[in-house]
VOGU-3710 file (C-alpha; in Angstrom, 3 decimals, decimal comma):
1> xxxxxxxxxx> 31,062/-18,610/-18,264  32,796/-20,980/-20,692  36,126/-19,208/-20,101  35,661/-19,495/-16,347  34,883/-23,201/-16,507  37,883/-23,819/-18,764  40,153/-21,979/-16,335  38,857/-24,085/-13,429  39,376/-27,286/-15,392  42,980/-26,434/-16,263
11> xxxxxxxxxx> 43,732/-25,381/-12,705  42,281/-28,510/-11,154  43,917/-30,879/-13,617  47,300/-29,410/-12,712  46,948/-30,555/-9,086  48,566/-33,729/-7,847  46,394/-36,538/-6,525  47,300/-35,694/-2,928  46,448/-32,049/-3,495  43,125/-33,130/-4,963
21> xxxxxxxxxx> 42,190/-34,872/-1,737  43,360/-31,969/0,389  41,477/-29,313/-1,590  38,238/-31,085/-2,463  36,057/-33,109/-0,094  34,076/-36,054/-1,344  30,356/-35,326/-1,611  27,632/-37,945/-1,218  23,923/-37,472/-1,821  21,813/-40,110/-0,057
31> xxxxxxxxxx> 18,455/-39,727/-1,781  15,353/-41,442/-0,408  12,547/-41,956/-2,899  9,173/-40,500/-1,766  9,890/-39,497/1,809  8,564/-37,072/4,397  10,286/-36,593/7,773  8,902/-39,654/9,576  12,194/-40,206/11,397  13,331/-40,594/14,961
41> xxxxxxxxxx> 15,588/-37,555/14,700  12,579/-35,480/13,601  10,688/-36,576/16,697  8,412/-39,084/14,983  7,459/-41,942/17,267  6,803/-45,416/15,971  9,841/-45,875/13,718  13,466/-46,790/14,471  16,081/-45,048/12,306  19,419/-45,228/14,186
51> xxxxxxxxxx> 21,668/-44,681/11,158  19,894/-41,587/9,894  19,645/-40,330/13,469  23,422/-40,761/13,696  23,928/-38,434/10,718  21,722/-35,870/12,439  23,680/-36,166/15,694  26,918/-35,566/13,796  25,575/-32,877/11,491  22,758/-30,411/11,158
61> xxxxxxxxxx> 19,098/-31,148/10,572  16,720/-28,877/8,646  13,132/-28,839/9,863  11,762/-26,694/7,024  13,198/-28,108/3,800  10,940/-28,227/0,746  11,117/-29,521/-2,813  10,111/-27,462/-5,837  7,846/-30,220/-7,208  5,995/-33,048/-5,421
71> xxxxxxxxxx> 6,911/-35,765/-7,947  10,238/-37,371/-8,775  11,196/-36,440/-12,342  10,236/-32,783/-11,984  11,882/-32,429/-8,580  15,014/-34,274/-9,666  15,309/-32,136/-12,796  15,348/-29,105/-10,514  17,802/-30,211/-7,848  20,322/-31,647/-10,318
81> xxxxxxxxxx> 20,551/-28,174/-11,876  19,715/-25,864/-8,986  17,078/-24,228/-11,229  13,282/-24,384/-10,995  11,830/-27,074/-13,269  9,279/-24,573/-14,550  12,142/-22,410/-15,838  13,903/-25,199/-17,735  10,734/-26,713/-19,213  11,107/-29,933/-17,196
91> xxxxxxxxxx> 7,940/-29,492/-15,151  5,677/-32,252/-16,509  6,238/-35,672/-14,964  8,157/-37,817/-17,450  7,255/-35,830/-20,507  7,388/-37,653/-23,838  9,297/-34,797/-25,479  12,578/-34,211/-23,676  14,844/-31,373/-24,760  18,312/-30,137/-23,797
101> xxxxxxxxxx> 18,498/-27,687/-20,927  18,355/-24,045/-22,009  21,743/-22,300/-21,949  23,536/-21,462/-19,757  21,968/-24,033/-17,405  23,873/-27,313/-17,047  23,577/-30,168/-14,546  25,804/-29,571/-11,549  27,482/-32,817/-12,623  29,090/-30,898/-15,471
111> xxxxxxxxxx> 30,595/-28,365/-13,095  31,880/-31,041/-10,739  33,350/-33,069/-13,591  35,274/-30,068/-14,832  36,562/-29,520/-11,298  38,128/-32,982/-11,289  35,442/-34,981/-9,493  34,702/-38,612/-10,230  30,924/-38,918/-10,637  28,947/-41,980/-9,623
121> xxxxxxxxxx> 25,285/-42,899/-9,391  24,260/-46,179/-7,835  21,213/-48,010/-6,588  20,403/-49,148/-3,041  23,349/-51,515/-2,827  25,651/-49,770/-5,313  25,417/-52,837/-7,564  23,944/-51,154/-10,631  23,177/-47,704/-11,974  20,814/-45,664/-9,844
131> xxxxxxxxxx> 17,727/-43,698/-10,761  18,149/-40,431/-12,631  14,653/-39,621/-13,966  15,535/-36,273/-15,519  13,143/-34,557/-17,917  15,915/-33,336/-20,219  18,441/-34,760/-22,641  22,230/-34,480/-22,607  24,900/-35,250/-25,161  27,569/-36,072/-22,623
141> xxxxxxxxxx> 27,742/-39,082/-20,318  26,628/-37,876/-16,900  28,318/-40,439/-14,637  31,610/-42,319/-14,576  30,412/-45,367/-12,648  27,926/-46,824/-10,189  30,256/-46,183/-7,247  33,574/-44,459/-6,598  35,825/-47,532/-6,625  37,322/-46,836/-10,070
151> xxxxxxxxxx> 38,405/-43,257/-9,490  42,054/-42,279/-9,640  44,054/-42,452/-6,440  43,187/-39,468/-4,268  40,559/-38,184/-6,705  37,514/-36,692/-4,941  34,147/-38,150/-5,821  30,570/-36,999/-6,028  28,285/-39,972/-5,448  24,544/-40,213/-5,591
161> xxxxxxxxxx> 23,085/-43,243/-3,823  19,519/-43,647/-4,989  17,662/-45,527/-2,265  14,348/-46,866/-3,542  12,683/-46,994/-0,139  10,158/-45,868/0,936  8,721/-45,754/-2,595  5,872/-48,166/-3,211  5,416/-51,084/-3,189  6,126/-51,093/0,537
171> xxxxxxxxxx> 7,704/-53,874/2,550  5,205/-55,922/4,532  5,405/-55,098/8,218  5,926/-58,090/10,496  3,305/-56,591/12,783  0,472/-55,148/10,734  -0,894/-53,425/13,866  2,309/-51,463/14,594  0,757/-48,223/13,301  -2,500/-48,508/15,221
181> xxxxxxxxxx> -1,470/-45,904/17,783  0,949/-43,668/15,857  0,163/-40,250/14,469  -1,069/-40,086/10,885  -2,373/-37,004/9,049  -5,880/-35,939/10,003  -6,984/-35,766/6,376  -7,003/-39,576/6,109  -10,138/-41,455/7,207  -9,739/-43,741/10,198
191> xxxxxxxxxx> -9,788/-47,284/8,804  -7,850/-50,541/9,328  -6,572/-50,450/5,741  -5,164/-46,947/6,257  -3,396/-48,103/9,431  -2,062/-51,279/7,810  -0,732/-49,339/4,839  0,962/-46,889/7,220  2,509/-49,823/9,098  4,057/-51,006/5,859
201> xxxxxxxxxx> 5,307/-47,476/5,182  7,075/-47,395/8,555  8,615/-50,821/7,960  9,921/-49,597/4,622  11,473/-46,536/6,250  13,390/-48,863/8,556  14,693/-50,695/5,504  15,811/-47,321/4,127  17,718/-46,708/7,356  19,590/-49,978/6,950
211> xxxxxxxxxx> 20,623/-48,946/3,419  21,951/-45,680/4,791  23,882/-47,553/7,461  25,582/-49,710/4,847  26,839/-46,643/2,960  28,140/-45,062/6,161  29,913/-48,292/7,060  31,598/-48,460/3,661  32,786/-44,871/3,813  34,139/-45,449/7,303
221> xxxxxxxxxx> 35,917/-48,688/6,382  37,579/-46,952/3,429  38,739/-44,054/5,599  36,636/-41,565/3,621  33,845/-40,732/6,055  35,449/-37,708/7,687  36,498/-36,218/4,334  33,008/-36,540/2,899  30,101/-34,111/2,883  26,906/-36,112/3,269
231> xxxxxxxxxx> 23,547/-34,718/2,211  20,604/-36,929/3,138  17,199/-35,925/1,753  13,983/-37,129/0,156  13,291/-36,381/-3,502  9,729/-35,270/-2,555  7,053/-36,080/-0,003  5,565/-39,358/1,159  3,785/-41,787/-1,219  0,265/-41,407/0,099
241> xxxxxxxxxx> -2,700/-39,667/-1,481  -2,968/-35,909/-0,941  0,788/-35,966/-0,298  2,864/-37,034/-3,297  1,890/-34,983/-6,377  0,212/-32,285/-4,252  1,476/-28,947/-2,977  0,513/-29,515/0,619  3,385/-30,046/3,018  2,906/-33,814/2,783
251> xxxxxxxxxx> 4,090/-33,593/-0,819  6,685/-30,838/-0,441  8,340/-31,092/2,967  11,264/-33,507/3,097  13,987/-34,465/5,557  17,321/-32,766/4,955  20,414/-33,536/7,024  23,989/-32,441/6,297  27,098/-33,968/7,864  30,522/-32,416/7,212
261> xxxxxxxxxx> 33,087/-32,812/10,017  35,064/-29,666/10,701  32,693/-27,501/8,678  29,195/-28,215/9,984  28,675/-28,039/13,719  27,187/-31,332/14,980  23,803/-31,655/16,611  22,397/-28,419/15,198  18,727/-28,014/14,253  18,075/-25,401/11,558
271> xxxxxxxxxx> 14,548/-24,030/11,363  14,872/-21,580/8,464  13,088/-22,204/5,160  15,237/-23,899/2,518  14,500/-25,280/-0,924  16,035/-28,483/-2,232  17,617/-26,525/-5,076  19,724/-24,960/-2,318  21,394/-28,347/-1,851  22,672/-27,985/-5,419
281> xxxxxxxxxx> 24,252/-24,628/-4,659  25,703/-25,897/-1,369  27,226/-28,867/-3,198  28,930/-26,629/-5,728  30,238/-24,362/-2,985  31,484/-27,312/-0,903  33,522/-28,397/-3,923  35,224/-24,994/-3,856  33,450/-23,671/-6,924  31,570/-20,397/-7,398
291> xxxxxxxxxx> 27,795/-20,744/-7,490  26,738/-19,714/-11,035  24,598/-16,622/-11,445  21,999/-18,592/-13,383  21,341/-20,926/-10,469  18,204/-20,322/-8,384  19,655/-22,245/-5,456  21,494/-20,606/-2,559  24,343/-22,031/-0,494  22,664/-23,097/2,742
301> xxxxxxxxxx> 26,050/-23,850/4,331  27,329/-20,309/3,877  27,778/-18,471/7,176  25,693/-15,566/5,907  22,772/-17,638/4,559  19,724/-16,151/6,321  17,172/-18,685/5,154  14,494/-17,986/2,575  11,570/-15,696/3,288  9,402/-18,004/1,195
311> xxxxxxxxxx> 9,591/-21,096/-0,970  7,824/-21,732/-4,278  6,647/-24,985/-5,792  4,705/-26,213/-8,809  2,748/-29,257/-9,847  1,945/-29,970/-13,492  0,808/-33,073/-15,384  1,478/-36,289/-13,481  0,681/-39,423/-15,450  -2,834/-39,086/-16,846
321> xxxxxxxxxx> -3,802/-36,337/-14,397  -3,458/-33,026/-16,238  -3,156/-30,182/-13,783  -1,418/-26,884/-13,064  -1,017/-25,798/-9,445  1,371/-23,233/-7,988  2,131/-22,288/-4,401  4,143/-19,975/-2,219  4,874/-20,790/1,423  6,234/-18,698/4,268
331> xxxxxxxxxx> 6,919/-19,765/7,853  3,290/-19,118/8,707  1,150/-19,351/5,574  0,675/-21,418/2,409  -1,064/-19,947/-0,647  -2,090/-22,374/-3,408  -3,498/-21,487/-6,808  -5,508/-24,126/-8,701  -5,660/-23,185/-12,373  -8,282/-25,872/-13,092
341> xxxxxxxxxx> -10,727/-25,535/-10,172  -13,477/-27,273/-12,103  -11,497/-30,511/-11,881  -11,859/-32,381/-8,591  -8,843/-33,188/-6,465  -9,759/-36,806/-7,106  -9,671/-36,572/-10,893  -8,500/-39,813/-12,476  -4,915/-40,606/-11,586  -4,339/-44,195/-12,592
351> xxxxxxxxxx> -1,028/-44,482/-10,776  -2,516/-43,461/-7,432  -5,682/-45,511/-7,927  -3,521/-48,578/-8,466  -0,922/-47,920/-5,786  -2,667/-46,149/-2,897  -5,230/-48,214/-0,961  -6,318/-45,060/0,897  -7,901/-43,816/-2,322  -10,167/-46,855/-2,381
361> xxxxxxxxxx> -10,957/-46,568/1,331  -12,129/-42,973/0,898  -14,202/-43,763/-2,182  -15,900/-46,686/-0,451  -16,660/-44,608/2,646  -18,034/-41,793/0,507  -20,243/-44,255/-1,362  -21,525/-45,483/2,016  -22,137/-41,921/3,253  -19,523/-42,317/5,989
371> xxxxxxxxxx> -16,816/-39,906/4,815  -16,867/-36,846/7,062  -14,677/-34,084/8,474  -11,241/-33,211/7,017  -11,005/-36,452/4,949  -14,145/-35,454/3,010  -12,662/-32,198/1,650  -10,481/-34,002/-0,894  -13,501/-35,728/-2,437  -15,617/-32,729/-3,427
381> xxxxxxxxxx> -16,775/-32,350/-7,039  -14,625/-29,262/-7,599  -12,006/-27,256/-5,728  -11,444/-23,598/-4,967  -9,339/-21,499/-7,313  -7,335/-20,331/-4,293  -6,417/-21,932/-1,002  -4,808/-20,282/2,011  -3,698/-22,077/5,144  -2,655/-20,650/8,494
391> xxxxxxxxxx> 0,112/-23,158/9,183  0,532/-22,302/12,842  -3,113/-22,999/13,588  -3,623/-25,673/10,927  -0,426/-27,634/10,131  -2,358/-30,354/8,259  -3,784/-27,698/5,895  -7,409/-28,735/6,240  -9,079/-25,357/6,865  -8,982/-23,132/3,794
401> xxxxxxxxxx> -9,206/-19,513/5,005  -8,854/-17,900/1,568  -12,280/-16,295/1,880  -11,898/-15,092/5,449  -11,666/-11,254/5,604  -9,266/-11,648/8,519  -6,645/-12,911/6,046  -7,333/-10,503/3,183  -3,968/-8,728/3,428  -2,071/-12,012/3,717
411> xxxxxxxxxx> -3,646/-13,570/0,633  -3,236/-10,363/-1,396  0,465/-10,246/-0,519  1,121/-13,909/-1,304  -0,934/-13,718/-4,501  1,318/-10,899/-5,652  4,480/-12,791/-4,671  3,370/-15,820/-6,677  2,467/-13,712/-9,713  5,893/-12,082/-9,609
421> xxxxxxxxxx> 7,685/-15,425/-9,247  5,861/-16,782/-12,304  7,091/-13,808/-14,339  10,600/-13,641/-12,898  11,300/-17,353/-13,427  9,686/-17,570/-16,870  7,261/-20,282/-15,758  6,727/-22,501/-18,814  3,797/-24,365/-17,329  1,443/-22,089/-19,224
431> xxxxxxxxxx> 2,555/-23,511/-22,563  0,908/-26,551/-24,141  2,714/-29,845/-23,563  3,842/-31,513/-26,824  2,368/-34,954/-27,560  0,017/-34,718/-24,611  -2,571/-37,034/-26,136  0,041/-39,703/-26,826  1,194/-39,429/-23,216  -2,333/-39,854/-21,870
441> xxxxxxxxxx> -3,039/-42,809/-24,137  0,177/-44,537/-23,057  -0,774/-44,050/-19,415  -4,242/-45,491/-20,011  -2,797/-48,523/-21,795  -0,417/-49,184/-18,906  -3,104/-48,833/-16,249  -5,655/-50,967/-18,116  -3,153/-53,828/-18,127  -2,465/-53,345/-14,425
451> xxxxxxxxxx> -6,179/-53,464/-13,588  -6,578/-56,558/-15,752  -3,844/-58,353/-13,820  -5,899/-57,731/-10,663  -9,026/-59,038/-12,330  -10,711/-55,626/-12,539  -11,467/-52,806/-14,931  -10,822/-49,176/-13,998  -14,512/-48,648/-13,133  -14,451/-51,342/-10,429
461> xxxxxxxxxx> -16,870/-50,684/-7,587  -14,929/-49,131/-4,654  -16,362/-51,580/-2,109  -15,323/-54,554/-4,248  -11,873/-53,043/-4,745  -11,585/-52,417/-0,996  -12,100/-56,110/-0,330  -9,139/-56,803/-2,629  -6,981/-54,331/-0,706  -7,996/-55,831/2,628
471> xxxxxx> -6,864/-59,236/1,446  -3,681/-57,797/-0,060  -2,752/-56,064/3,205  -3,811/-58,905/5,488  -6,555/-56,888/7,155  -9,348/-58,930/8,700
//
């Protein structure tokens, strides 16, 4: 592998600047932070996203794209390598003990750098360095700049634009009632605070769209747009409870759109299953490089890519919520394994308690005896060791059919597939996390200060806390 990479480096460095541009397209990753496909081009009503819709019209849109982890650092550690985070030991969210990647795995940045690419990573406005959030260490500098302006003449660039939206805190919607009639998941209780929070989410998505438009405008003004492969995607699912940090589709399914004039047919909708680590492989292939054997990702832009039969994902410790959940998903079914069923879904998660008003709404309604139907399932005292969802009949994943004899063969098959994946990928989630207690104590210290700034302690009565949220969101 080292000999191959050296050969590529020598070959590329021997090209002239003009040959560089002719042989290697620019590649841009537009990464939205915490985002499910609430977009006009995905058929979602109630939000205006003309710039992202434009990319879809000029490229191809994937309706079944999924991350390998429902939280940023774990997911990002996977798609920057094209390897499952559970294989590289980068599965816990922002672990205190970061290590180098196990050989021969390297960030795809290393491969692109050796191929002559200028590497940049910028924030929303390309004014400062963008988010990385990788759970591993490197000796080498990963990026050359915050944008591509300092590359050599004709040198191709790989740019990541890290768009903060729609991560919390959300923008405040001008019309707090704008979400009163739009579709929201059925597992949320109906409440004005839920609707107001969703209105702010939609307003923040529209801000994201404006950021995307600015990048497109710059590429076009510089004459680079048509020689650039654009990948637009979310780093994991939406920032609402039972979505982000969970293995339901609300935490795993993300928008994915690819625009590449002359190579990707415009206006195409792709329905096959893809994993976000496949974007890594497609990026390497678009740069004219061979996809390494060690990479779990597959080139989704290859003419012979059939789509995946199933996708796998994992959730491990997130903040002060220690957990281990694994899942396998096909077109029709989702199988989830909870390794700690004695712990409720609603176990303490200080980040979500502080950031997600829906958590407080549900707790207050439960305390009042008013939490019923699908929203109540998340607030049970324990959870099943296994969950199975018939996605065609139950897209919101609210009816667990794991114990239904009708699905016995399905669950047995998916159980076996998950067991085999754990073995084949050397899942390291079954090893103890170093310095776990220090991590939990640091999280508690941070959250205690945050509660104090709001005038509360962490054991604040839900109905009192709900009044604070109502005031904060402008709900009468």
